[in-house]
Structures are given as C-alpha cells and as structure tokens.
Biotite code that builds the C-alpha atoms (Angstrom):
import biotite.structure as struc

atoms = struc.array([
    struc.Atom([-6.419, 35.700, 58.614], chain_id="A", res_id=1, res_name="UNK", atom_name="CA", element="C"),
    struc.Atom([-5.633, 36.358, 55.063], chain_id="A", res_id=2, res_name="UNK", atom_name="CA", element="C"),
    struc.Atom([-7.787, 38.532, 52.475], chain_id="A", res_id=3, res_name="UNK", atom_name="CA", element="C"),
    struc.Atom([-9.267, 36.733, 49.352], chain_id="A", res_id=4, res_name="UNK", atom_name="CA", element="C"),
    struc.Atom([-7.185, 38.613, 47.195], chain_id="A", res_id=5, res_name="UNK", atom_name="CA", element="C"),
    struc.Atom([-3.965, 37.371, 49.192], chain_id="A", res_id=6, res_name="UNK", atom_name="CA", element="C"),
    struc.Atom([-5.123, 33.534, 48.458], chain_id="A", res_id=7, res_name="UNK", atom_name="CA", element="C"),
    struc.Atom([-5.955, 34.402, 45.111], chain_id="A", res_id=8, res_name="UNK", atom_name="CA", element="C"),
    struc.Atom([-2.461, 36.061, 44.552], chain_id="A", res_id=9, res_name="UNK", atom_name="CA", element="C"),
    struc.Atom([-0.796, 32.943, 46.221], chain_id="A", res_id=10, res_name="UNK", atom_name="CA", element="C"),
    struc.Atom([-2.773, 30.337, 44.081], chain_id="A", res_id=11, res_name="UNK", atom_name="CA", element="C"),
    struc.Atom([-1.699, 32.323, 41.259], chain_id="A", res_id=12, res_name="UNK", atom_name="CA", element="C"),
    struc.Atom([2.017, 32.364, 42.060], chain_id="A", res_id=13, res_name="UNK", atom_name="CA", element="C"),
    struc.Atom([1.567, 28.591, 42.439], chain_id="A", res_id=14, res_name="UNK", atom_name="CA", element="C"),
    struc.Atom([0.307, 28.432, 38.520], chain_id="A", res_id=15, res_name="UNK", atom_name="CA", element="C"),
    struc.Atom([3.207, 30.764, 37.987], chain_id="A", res_id=16, res_name="UNK", atom_name="CA", element="C"),
    struc.Atom([0.915, 33.673, 36.331], chain_id="A", res_id=17, res_name="UNK", atom_name="CA", element="C"),
    struc.Atom([0.281, 37.073, 37.538], chain_id="A", res_id=18, res_name="UNK", atom_name="CA", element="C"),
    struc.Atom([-3.119, 37.183, 39.405], chain_id="A", res_id=19, res_name="UNK", atom_name="CA", element="C"),
    struc.Atom([-3.804, 40.423, 36.642], chain_id="A", res_id=20, res_name="UNK", atom_name="CA", element="C"),
    struc.Atom([-3.476, 37.601, 33.394], chain_id="A", res_id=21, res_name="UNK", atom_name="CA", element="C"),
    struc.Atom([-5.686, 34.659, 35.352], chain_id="A", res_id=22, res_name="UNK", atom_name="CA", element="C"),
    struc.Atom([-9.647, 34.479, 35.753], chain_id="A", res_id=23, res_name="UNK", atom_name="CA", element="C"),
    struc.Atom([-11.216, 33.758, 39.167], chain_id="A", res_id=24, res_name="UNK", atom_name="CA", element="C"),
    struc.Atom([-12.993, 30.812, 37.188], chain_id="A", res_id=25, res_name="UNK", atom_name="CA", element="C"),
    struc.Atom([-9.562, 29.465, 35.979], chain_id="A", res_id=26, res_name="UNK", atom_name="CA", element="C"),
    struc.Atom([-8.206, 29.258, 39.279], chain_id="A", res_id=27, res_name="UNK", atom_name="CA", element="C"),
    struc.Atom([-11.269, 27.499, 40.618], chain_id="A", res_id=28, res_name="UNK", atom_name="CA", element="C"),
    struc.Atom([-11.469, 24.693, 38.117], chain_id="A", res_id=29, res_name="UNK", atom_name="CA", element="C"),
    struc.Atom([-7.556, 24.487, 38.431], chain_id="A", res_id=30, res_name="UNK", atom_name="CA", element="C"),
    struc.Atom([-8.203, 23.833, 42.353], chain_id="A", res_id=31, res_name="UNK", atom_name="CA", element="C"),
    struc.Atom([-10.790, 21.223, 41.605], chain_id="A", res_id=32, res_name="UNK", atom_name="CA", element="C"),
    struc.Atom([-8.555, 19.540, 39.141], chain_id="A", res_id=33, res_name="UNK", atom_name="CA", element="C"),
    struc.Atom([-5.613, 19.299, 41.383], chain_id="A", res_id=34, res_name="UNK", atom_name="CA", element="C"),
    struc.Atom([-7.438, 18.242, 44.537], chain_id="A", res_id=35, res_name="UNK", atom_name="CA", element="C"),
    struc.Atom([-8.377, 21.228, 46.084], chain_id="A", res_id=36, res_name="UNK", atom_name="CA", element="C"),
    struc.Atom([-6.358, 24.188, 48.354], chain_id="A", res_id=37, res_name="UNK", atom_name="CA", element="C"),
    struc.Atom([-4.882, 21.871, 50.815], chain_id="A", res_id=38, res_name="UNK", atom_name="CA", element="C"),
    struc.Atom([-3.423, 19.654, 47.885], chain_id="A", res_id=39, res_name="UNK", atom_name="CA", element="C"),
    struc.Atom([-1.711, 23.111, 46.501], chain_id="A", res_id=40, res_name="UNK", atom_name="CA", element="C"),
    struc.Atom([-0.480, 24.618, 50.108], chain_id="A", res_id=41, res_name="UNK", atom_name="CA", element="C"),
    struc.Atom([0.449, 21.334, 51.228], chain_id="A", res_id=42, res_name="UNK", atom_name="CA", element="C"),
    struc.Atom([4.376, 20.187, 51.115], chain_id="A", res_id=43, res_name="UNK", atom_name="CA", element="C"),
    struc.Atom([3.748, 16.533, 51.685], chain_id="A", res_id=44, res_name="UNK", atom_name="CA", element="C"),
    struc.Atom([1.779, 15.086, 49.495], chain_id="A", res_id=45, res_name="UNK", atom_name="CA", element="C"),
    struc.Atom([0.938, 18.491, 47.571], chain_id="A", res_id=46, res_name="UNK", atom_name="CA", element="C"),
    struc.Atom([1.362, 20.229, 44.116], chain_id="A", res_id=47, res_name="UNK", atom_name="CA", element="C"),
    struc.Atom([4.927, 21.480, 45.908], chain_id="A", res_id=48, res_name="UNK", atom_name="CA", element="C"),
    struc.Atom([6.277, 18.637, 46.894], chain_id="A", res_id=49, res_name="UNK", atom_name="CA", element="C"),
    struc.Atom([7.801, 17.947, 43.866], chain_id="A", res_id=50, res_name="UNK", atom_name="CA", element="C"),
    struc.Atom([10.023, 20.659, 42.553], chain_id="A", res_id=51, res_name="UNK", atom_name="CA", element="C"),
    struc.Atom([13.085, 20.721, 40.022], chain_id="A", res_id=52, res_name="UNK", atom_name="CA", element="C"),
    struc.Atom([16.242, 22.335, 41.437], chain_id="A", res_id=53, res_name="UNK", atom_name="CA", element="C"),
    struc.Atom([16.507, 25.270, 38.916], chain_id="A", res_id=54, res_name="UNK", atom_name="CA", element="C"),
    struc.Atom([13.274, 25.387, 37.367], chain_id="A", res_id=55, res_name="UNK", atom_name="CA", element="C"),
    struc.Atom([11.171, 22.701, 35.197], chain_id="A", res_id=56, res_name="UNK", atom_name="CA", element="C"),
    struc.Atom([12.552, 24.769, 32.083], chain_id="A", res_id=57, res_name="UNK", atom_name="CA", element="C"),
    struc.Atom([15.757, 22.789, 32.656], chain_id="A", res_id=58, res_name="UNK", atom_name="CA", element="C"),
    struc.Atom([14.205, 19.514, 31.463], chain_id="A", res_id=59, res_name="UNK", atom_name="CA", element="C"),
    struc.Atom([13.382, 21.623, 28.134], chain_id="A", res_id=60, res_name="UNK", atom_name="CA", element="C"),
    struc.Atom([17.072, 22.580, 28.045], chain_id="A", res_id=61, res_name="UNK", atom_name="CA", element="C"),
    struc.Atom([18.110, 19.333, 28.500], chain_id="A", res_id=62, res_name="UNK", atom_name="CA", element="C"),
    struc.Atom([15.890, 17.654, 26.002], chain_id="A", res_id=63, res_name="UNK", atom_name="CA", element="C"),
    struc.Atom([17.066, 20.276, 23.420], chain_id="A", res_id=64, res_name="UNK", atom_name="CA", element="C"),
    struc.Atom([20.832, 19.432, 24.114], chain_id="A", res_id=65, res_name="UNK", atom_name="CA", element="C"),
    struc.Atom([19.962, 15.986, 23.603], chain_id="A", res_id=66, res_name="UNK", atom_name="CA", element="C"),
    struc.Atom([18.257, 16.012, 20.531], chain_id="A", res_id=67, res_name="UNK", atom_name="CA", element="C"),
    struc.Atom([19.680, 18.876, 19.034], chain_id="A", res_id=68, res_name="UNK", atom_name="CA", element="C"),
    struc.Atom([18.683, 22.912, 18.921], chain_id="A", res_id=69, res_name="UNK", atom_name="CA", element="C"),
    struc.Atom([17.939, 22.617, 15.355], chain_id="A", res_id=70, res_name="UNK", atom_name="CA", element="C"),
    struc.Atom([15.111, 20.167, 15.801], chain_id="A", res_id=71, res_name="UNK", atom_name="CA", element="C"),
    struc.Atom([13.195, 22.183, 18.252], chain_id="A", res_id=72, res_name="UNK", atom_name="CA", element="C"),
    struc.Atom([10.612, 24.659, 16.716], chain_id="A", res_id=73, res_name="UNK", atom_name="CA", element="C"),
    struc.Atom([9.574, 27.436, 18.923], chain_id="A", res_id=74, res_name="UNK", atom_name="CA", element="C"),
    struc.Atom([6.900, 30.163, 18.133], chain_id="A", res_id=75, res_name="UNK", atom_name="CA", element="C"),
    struc.Atom([5.150, 27.881, 15.772], chain_id="A", res_id=76, res_name="UNK", atom_name="CA", element="C"),
    struc.Atom([1.653, 26.854, 16.824], chain_id="A", res_id=77, res_name="UNK", atom_name="CA", element="C"),
    struc.Atom([0.220, 23.543, 16.130], chain_id="A", res_id=78, res_name="UNK", atom_name="CA", element="C"),
    struc.Atom([-2.595, 23.229, 13.862], chain_id="A", res_id=79, res_name="UNK", atom_name="CA", element="C"),
    struc.Atom([-3.319, 19.942, 13.483], chain_id="A", res_id=80, res_name="UNK", atom_name="CA", element="C"),
    struc.Atom([-2.066, 16.269, 14.921], chain_id="A", res_id=81, res_name="UNK", atom_name="CA", element="C"),
    struc.Atom([-2.357, 13.114, 13.351], chain_id="A", res_id=82, res_name="UNK", atom_name="CA", element="C"),
    struc.Atom([-1.717, 9.904, 14.719], chain_id="A", res_id=83, res_name="UNK", atom_name="CA", element="C"),
    struc.Atom([-1.880, 6.463, 13.394], chain_id="A", res_id=84, res_name="UNK", atom_name="CA", element="C"),
    struc.Atom([-0.756, 3.220, 15.209], chain_id="A", res_id=85, res_name="UNK", atom_name="CA", element="C"),
    struc.Atom([2.856, 3.810, 13.323], chain_id="A", res_id=86, res_name="UNK", atom_name="CA", element="C"),
    struc.Atom([3.392, 7.482, 13.449], chain_id="A", res_id=87, res_name="UNK", atom_name="CA", element="C"),
    struc.Atom([2.587, 11.061, 14.422], chain_id="A", res_id=88, res_name="UNK", atom_name="CA", element="C"),
    struc.Atom([2.408, 14.120, 11.925], chain_id="A", res_id=89, res_name="UNK", atom_name="CA", element="C"),
    struc.Atom([2.133, 17.595, 13.282], chain_id="A", res_id=90, res_name="UNK", atom_name="CA", element="C"),
    struc.Atom([1.308, 20.660, 10.770], chain_id="A", res_id=91, res_name="UNK", atom_name="CA", element="C"),
    struc.Atom([2.404, 24.158, 11.814], chain_id="A", res_id=92, res_name="UNK", atom_name="CA", element="C"),
    struc.Atom([2.601, 27.031, 10.048], chain_id="A", res_id=93, res_name="UNK", atom_name="CA", element="C"),
    struc.Atom([6.213, 26.588, 9.769], chain_id="A", res_id=94, res_name="UNK", atom_name="CA", element="C"),
    struc.Atom([6.873, 23.102, 9.780], chain_id="A", res_id=95, res_name="UNK", atom_name="CA", element="C"),
    struc.Atom([5.157, 19.934, 9.133], chain_id="A", res_id=96, res_name="UNK", atom_name="CA", element="C"),
    struc.Atom([6.985, 16.795, 10.937], chain_id="A", res_id=97, res_name="UNK", atom_name="CA", element="C"),
    struc.Atom([6.150, 13.149, 10.838], chain_id="A", res_id=98, res_name="UNK", atom_name="CA", element="C"),
    struc.Atom([7.836, 11.205, 13.785], chain_id="A", res_id=99, res_name="UNK", atom_name="CA", element="C"),
    struc.Atom([7.352, 7.926, 16.003], chain_id="A", res_id=100, res_name="UNK", atom_name="CA", element="C"),
    struc.Atom([6.567, 10.037, 18.965], chain_id="A", res_id=101, res_name="UNK", atom_name="CA", element="C"),
    struc.Atom([6.017, 13.607, 19.783], chain_id="A", res_id=102, res_name="UNK", atom_name="CA", element="C"),
    struc.Atom([6.257, 15.967, 23.156], chain_id="A", res_id=103, res_name="UNK", atom_name="CA", element="C"),
    struc.Atom([3.508, 18.688, 23.176], chain_id="A", res_id=104, res_name="UNK", atom_name="CA", element="C"),
    struc.Atom([3.915, 21.607, 25.668], chain_id="A", res_id=105, res_name="UNK", atom_name="CA", element="C"),
    struc.Atom([0.935, 23.577, 26.396], chain_id="A", res_id=106, res_name="UNK", atom_name="CA", element="C"),
    struc.Atom([0.110, 26.021, 29.024], chain_id="A", res_id=107, res_name="UNK", atom_name="CA", element="C"),
    struc.Atom([-1.238, 25.100, 32.388], chain_id="A", res_id=108, res_name="UNK", atom_name="CA", element="C"),
])
C-alpha cells in the first residue's frame, strides 16, 4: 500500500505540477472534475490514455509555425475579452487584438 503522500505526489505529476506548489483542495477539486482517482490512474478510458509523443507543447510550436512567430504574444496577461457575433477583441497590457477567433491558454 502506498502512503497518502505518495498518492498526492503522483496526482501532482498527473497535473504536471510539483506537490510543493499545489494545494490538496485543488487536487480534490480536480479529481472530482476528471471523474475520480480511477479516471486519472487507468490507462484505458482514463486521463492518461491520449498522450502526444514529444509533449503537448508541440501543438503550440506547430501553431506558432503556421501563423507566424510575430503573431504570438507571450507574457502579456489578458485583461479583457469582448465578443459579439462578428468578432473577438482581446485587451492585454501590451496589445489589443481583434480577430474572428481566438485561442486562450490557461493554467490547468
């Protein structure tokens, strides 16, 4: 049998965060959202079933290659998102962008 600490640290690895930087309350909430401990730990039908060879960051790199490095703004937290039936406007500290679509990446 594993200790509670070992289980917690394993769950934190599933979230890709060090145990020292995540709260037990968050892990419990996350477990509820994903369908429980079995959904995280089981390969078949679980959270670990679909993985990207090379890591999920490859999706970001490929998107950046397709749309152009100059069109990706990093380290600029979004302060406001406005959307109507025709467009989306994003306001950040460094830039305002108007587009038909937007991809917003947030921490898990």
